[in-house]
N, C-alpha and C positions, 0 to 999 in steps of 0.2 A: 763125735767132735762137736763142741758148741760153736754154732755159727754166729757171726755178728748180727744177723737178722734176729736171732734169739735174744741177743743183748738188747737190741732196740725194742723188741717185744716186751722184755722185762721192764724197760723204762716206761713203756706205755701202759703198764698195768695200773688200773684205777683212774686212768685219764680218759675223759670223754673223747669219742672219735673226732678227728679233725674235719674241717669243712673248707679247706683252702685248696687252690690249685698249686701246681709245683712252683711256678714263678713266685707266687706270694710266699710260700713256705720258705723258699731259698732266700728271699729278701729278709725274712725274719731271722733265718740262720745267720746271715752275715751281719745283721744289726745286733744280734745277740753276741757274736764274737767281738764286734767293735765295742759294745757296752762292757764286756768282760775285760778287754784289754785296756780300754781308756779309763774306766771308772773304778774297777774293783781290784785289778792286779797291781797297779802302781803303788797304792798305799801299803802293800805288803812287802815292798822291797826291804832288804835283799830277799829274793825268792828262793825257796827250797821246795822240792817236790817232784812229782812224776806226772806224766800225761801219756795217754794212748789215743790215737786218732785213726780214722779211715775216711776216705781212701787217700787223702792228702794231709799234710800237716795243717791242722786247723789254726793254730796260733802262728801268725805269719810275721810278728814283730820280733826282730833278732834279739833285742834287749830282753825279751821275755823268754825266748827259746833257750838261750845259751846257758843259764844257770839251772835249767830243769832237765831231768832225765826222761827221755821219751821213746816211744815205739810207734811206728806207723805201719798199718796194713796197707801195702801199696799194690796196685794192679800190675799184672805182668808187663804191660806196655811201658811202665816206668822202671820196673825192677830189672828188666833186661836179663842178662845172664849172670848177674851177681848173686851171691849167696843170699837166701831169704833173711838171714839174720845179720847180714853184713852191714857196715856203717853206711848211712845215708848222709846227705850233705847237712852241715850247719848252714842256715840261711844267713848270709852276711847282710850288712846294711845296704840299703838301696844305693848308697853313694860310694860304696867300696868297689874294689876290683871285682868284676862280675865272676861269681862262682868261686872265688879264691878265698879259702879260709885263712884267718890270721895265723902267723907262725906259731907252732906249738899248741894250736887250739884243736882239741879232739872233736869228733863229730858229736852233735848234740842229741841225736836219736838214732835208733836202729830200725831197719826195715823188717817187716814180717810179711808172710805170704798171704795174699788176699784170695780166698777161694770163691768159685762161682756162686755157691749158695750164700755167700756173705752179702751179696748185693753191693750197690755202689752209693747208697744213701750215706751222708756224712754222719760221723760219730766222734764224740770227744769225751774223754774221762780225765778230769784234772783233780789231783789230790795234793794239797799243800797243808802245812800245819794249821792254818787259820781259814782256809777256804777249800771246800770239796764240792764238786758238782759233776754231773753227767748230762750231756745234751746230745740230741740227735734229731734227724728228720725221719718221719715214719708215716706210713699209711698209703693206701691205694690212690689212684688218680681221683681228684675232686674231694678226697678225704685226707689230704696231706696236713701235717701239723708239726710244729716245733715242740720238742719235748725238753724240759728243763727240770732236773731233779736235784734237790739239795738234801733230802732227808737221809739220815744215817742208815736206815733199814734198806732202802733201795740201793744206796751206794755200796753197802756191804755185800748185798747179794749180787750186784753187778760185778764187783771185783772178784767174787768167788767164781762167777762164770768166766771171767777173763782168765783167772788162774787155771781153770779146767781146760780152756782152749789152749793156753800156752804150754801146759804140761803135755798135751797131746801133740802139739805141732812144733814147739820151740822150747824144749826143756831148759836150756840155758837162759833164755829170756824170762821164763817163769821164775827161775831162781833169782835172777837179778832184780826182778820186780818185787818179789817178796822181801829181799834184803833191803831194797830202797824204801819200801813202805815201813819196815821195822826201824830203819835209821831215822825216820821222821819223828818217832816217839809218839806221845799222846796227841791226838788230833782234837781240835776244837773249832767250832763254827758258830756264828751267831744264829740264833733260832729265827731271827727276822730276815735272814738273807734273801729268801724268796720274796718276801714282802718288799724288800728294797730293790731287788733286781728287776722285777716285772715292770714297775713304774718307770724306771730308767730306760728300759727297753722300749716301752710305749712312747716315751718322750722322743727317743731317737727316731723311731719310725714316723711319728707325727711330724717331726721336723724335716724328714727327708721326702715324704710323699705329699702331694697336693691334696687338700681336702675339698674337692670340687663340689661335693653335695652340700657341704656346710657353708660354702663361701657366700652364696646369695643371702644367707640368713644373718650375716654379720651386720650389726647396726653401727651407725655413727661413722661410716666410711663411704666415700663416694665410689662410683663405678670404676674410675681410674685407679684408685688405690687397691680395690679388690682385684682388678685385673693384674696389676703389677705384682701383688702378693702371690697370686696364683702362678704367674710366670716364674717368679723366683723359686717358689716351692717346687715347681716342675723341674727347674734347672738343677736344684739340689738333688732331686731324685735321679735325674739323668746322669749327673756326674758320679753319683754313687754306683749306678749300674755300669758305667764305663770302667771305673777303677776296680770293681770286683773281678771281672774276668781277666783284666790285666795282671792283677796280683796272682791269680791262679796260673796264668801263662808264665809269669816270672818264676814261680815256684817250680814248675815243670822244667823250664829251661835250666835252672840252677841244679836240678837233680841230674840232668844230662851232663852238665859241665863237670860233675864230679868224676865222670868216667875217664880212665886214663887212656883208652883206646880210640879216642875221637881223632879223626884226621884234622890237621891244623886248619884247613879251610872251613870245616864244619864248626870247629871251636870258635873261629873268628866270627862266623855268621851268628852263632848262638850268643856270643858276647855282645854283638851289635844289637840283636833283638832284646837282650836283657837291658842294655842301656836305654833303648828307645822306650821299653815298658816302664822303666824307672822314671824317665823324664815325663811321660804322659801321666803316670800315677801322681807325681808331684804337681803337674800342671793342672790336672782336673781337681786335685785337692785344693789348690788355690782358688779355682773357680767356685768350688763348693763353699769355702770360707767367705769369699767375697759375696756370694748370694746370701749366705747366712747373716753376714754383717749388715747387708742392705735391708733384708727383710725383718731382722730382729736386732736392732742396734743395742749394743751392750755398753755399760760403763767401761771406761778405760781401765785396764788392769794395771797393777803396780809394776813399773819397769825396774830392771836391775842393771848393774854394771856389766857391760858386755865388751869383750875384746874383739872389736870388729876386724882389726888387722889380722888377728889369728884365724878368725873365721874365713877370711878371704884366702889366706895362705893354705888353709886346709882344703879349699875347693879347687885350687889351681890345677892339680892333676886331673880331677874329674872334668873340669871345664876344657882342658886341653883335649881330652878325648872327645867330648861333646862337640866342640867346634871342629875338630879334625874330621868327624863324620860328615860335616857339611862343607868341607873344603875351606875352612877358615883357620886363622891363626890367632893366638892369644898373647897379649903383652900385659903383664901385671906390674903396676908401679905402686908401691906403698911407702910413704914417708917414714922416716925413722922415729922411734920413740913417741908413738902416738898414744894419747890417753884413751881410756875406755869411754864408751858411750852409754847412754841410757836406752835400753831396748829389752826385748824378750828374746834371748838367744835361741831357744828351741824353735820358735816360730820364724825367727829371722832367717834361719838356715834355708827353709823352704822358700821364703820370699826372695832371697837372693838368687836362688836357682831359677825362680820364675822370672826375675828381672832380666837375667842373662838370656833366657829363652825368648822373652819378649823382644829383646833387642836384636838378636841374631836372625830371627825369622825373616827379616826384611833385607838381609844382606846377601849380595851375590857371592858365589864361590871365588876365592882368592883374596877376600878382604882380610884385614888385620884389625882385631878388636882390642882397644886399649881400655883396661879397667884401672882406674887411678883413685887412690885414697890419700887425701891430704888435709891439713888443717885449714879451717876457714873461720877465724874468729873463735866464737864460743861453740862452734860446731865442727864436725868432720864432714868433708865433702867427698862423696862417692860418685864417680862419673864414669859412664860408659860411652865411648866414642869409637867411630870407625876412622882410623888414622891412615890406612893405606887401601883405598878402594881400587879395584881393577882399573887399568888405564882406559878401557873402553867405556867406562861409566862417566858421562859428562855431568851428571847431576848427583847430588848426595844420595847414597844408596837407600836412605829411608824415606826419600821424598815420595816415590810412588805409593808406599804404604800409607803415608799421611793423606795423599790426595784421593786415593781410591777407597780407603777404608771408611766405614760408617758404623756408628754405635747401633747395636741391636739390644734395646732395653738399657737398663741402668748398669749392667755388669759386663756385657760382652761387646767386642768390636770385631767386625767381619770385613775382610778384604776379598772381594769377589775375583780380583785378578790373580791372586796367589792361593786362594783357598785357605788363608790363615785366619784362625779364630783365636782371639786372645782377650785378656781382660781390658775393659775400657780404661781410659785415662782416669775417669772419676773413681772407678772401683780400685784401681791401683793406688791412687792417692789416699783413699779411705783405709786400705790395708796398711800402707806404710804409716799413716797417721796413728793407727792403733798400736804400732810398734815403735812410736816415738820419732818417726822420720817425716821429712817433708819432700815429696816427690815432684819433680818438674820434668817436662818433655818438650823439646823444641826441635822443629824440623831442621835437619842439617847440623844440630849441635849435640845429638845423642840424648842420653838420659842422665839425670842428676838426682841424688838423694842426699839431703842434709840430716845429720843425726846430732842431737845435743850431747855435748861432752859431759860426762858424769863427774861430779865433785861432791864434796860432803854436804853442800848446801841444798843440792837438788836430788841426791840419790834417793830412789824409792818414790819420787814424785810422779804420779801418773798423768800429770797435765803439763808436761814440759815441752810438748811439740810446738 
């Protein structure tokens, strides 16, 4: 039987031995996945193709997983008593019902048996009509390395080894894989793919990790600027390190939620963990973007017509569950027939979730949160207020947060009384400004964001804030 260790060894042929420790190599792995998912797969939409991974699904973005046919070599701890070739979960979006696939949606990939001789180093083979690659981590301690192969010869031989493995252990999966590859038709890939991929990966790693050894050599900047840049770069690296294990935990949780034999109390606890992981992934994602924007300011991107009312309505069920876990209630009020605003809808979704999280962290259990969207001249006014604080609270519920909290650098704000760490007011204002909004926060009056109304005269204008 061909082991996955043999597959990784084939990918390593002709590649010099690595010189990294395991932490460094795994950081490269996750950065390579992010580069693949953010920079190279979106232009290929709509996607068609197949992927194989071990020991967990490597591609964790649901929009990328769903149209692809995949197989995962999963360890026994995850596989449980299910059939080795039985269906595994399709990973739903982080904002959907935890672990619940959409009606009529089939599982996106199948489980395969991971044998002891396979090892647990990650492996991914991805084949689409216009992009084919194989990547893995390989090597002994202190000689770890990230392998990335795009050349047709290596990929062809790797797929041949995969076919041998599946023929011996999962004949039905082998047949399905051969049929899926044949259905893709002729494959093509740019000869310069590797030349394009590695620089993007290097840019992502350089942006995430602080360059402490190079920092004192920077000319034309005072010590305060260098220190601030180093702190922000370190913050970017830390937020990435927090989100990475949370994404893995969420994947494991959702694989368990697919089991039909879970006791209801276990399912409820797992769904709570899933929700908390999703909230923290989004929260630290915002911190990362705020640090990135502070350290490397970018020109305002072109904004687009965005139905803010529809976005809020789509979040209502999620926010009800989120507030419910904290003993809070939600009241959503949206005026009728509101016009669209100018913003970036994809980034605005995450920012709205972060806004709610920011507001509710200072509220005591039993409070009612009012989220109201209404016209305000040439803008729409989005307001978050606490309308029904518990009777025992004599002062506005957000007053202690404002009095005790202090800014920690240009991005974060820390409250030592509650242990709450959140974006500073300045960072929040900067993020909303990049999305076309104007953010204000006043003690006892909640949070308010004004968005410019879109019309034919200003649509597409990136300087409307």
